[in-house]
C-alpha positions in Angstrom: 7.0 36.8 3.6 8.0 35.5 0.2 10.9 37.7 0.2 11.9 36.8 3.6 11.6 33.0 2.6 13.8 33.5 -0.6 16.4 35.3 1.7 16.2 32.2 4.1 16.5 29.7 1.7 19.4 31.4 0.0 21.4 31.5 3.2 20.7 28.2 4.3 21.7 24.5 3.2 18.3 23.9 1.6 19.7 24.7 -1.8 22.9 22.4 -1.2 20.6 19.4 -0.3 18.5 19.9 -3.4 21.8 20.0 -5.5 23.4 17.1 -3.9 23.1 14.3 -6.4 24.5 11.3 -4.3 22.2 12.2 -1.4 19.2 12.4 -3.8 19.9 9.0 -5.6 20.1 7.5 -2.1 16.9 8.7 -1.1 15.3 7.6 -4.8 16.9 4.2 -4.1 15.5 4.0 -0.7 12.1 4.7 -1.9 12.2 2.3 -4.8 13.2 -0.6 -2.2 10.8 0.3 0.3 7.8 0.8 -2.0 8.8 -2.6 -3.9 9.0 -4.4 -0.5 5.5 -3.1 0.6 4.2 -3.9 -2.6 5.3 -7.5 -2.2 4.7 -7.8 1.1 1.3 -6.1 1.7 -0.7 -5.2 -1.6 -0.3 -3.4 -4.7 -1.4 -0.3 -2.9 1.4 1.9 -1.2 0.7 5.2 0.3 3.5 7.6 1.2 3.2 10.6 3.4 5.9 13.3 3.2 5.8 15.5 6.2 7.5 18.8 5.7 8.0 18.3 1.9 10.0 21.2 1.0 10.3 21.3 -2.7 8.3 18.2 -3.0 11.1 16.2 -4.3 10.9 13.2 -2.0 7.0 13.2 -2.9 7.7 13.3 -6.6 10.1 10.5 -6.1 7.7 8.6 -4.4 5.3 8.7 -6.9 7.7 8.0 -9.8 9.0 4.8 -8.1 5.6 3.5 -7.8 3.6 5.0 -4.9 -0.3 4.3 -5.3 -0.8 7.8 -3.3 1.2 10.3 -2.1 0.4 13.1 0.2 2.8 16.1 1.0 2.7 18.5 4.1 4.3 21.5 4.4 3.3 24.4 7.1 5.7 27.3 5.8 3.2 28.7 3.3 5.9 30.2 1.1 7.3 26.8 1.0 4.0 25.1 0.2 3.5 27.4 -2.7 6.9 26.9 -4.2 6.2 23.1 -3.8 2.9 23.2 -5.4 4.9 25.1 -8.4 7.7 22.3 -8.6 4.6 19.5 -8.7 3.1 21.5 -11.6 6.5 22.0 -13.4 6.9 18.3 -13.4 3.5 17.4 -14.1 2.4 15.6 -10.7 0.0 18.5 -9.2 -2.8 16.0 -9.8 -1.0 13.1 -8.6 0.3 14.4 -5.1 -2.0 15.8 -2.8 
């Protein structure tokens, strides 16, 4: 299963998305604005749910941009394991569930 996932990812656009600096900066900017607006309109507590988290990149961005809680969901087990490794590498494994 792990080897199948590595092959699938290697042949997909998935890595291209992770390397797309402009795309990822746009997501970060949107998260920053959205979290700030929620804090101004609602309260200081903002929860983010990242469905289909993949690498966990957007979940990590949400936490770094000020989300109070972040929950990342991934149903494909090899990808979920990889996301956990990414969270740990970025010292966010205790910050994102």
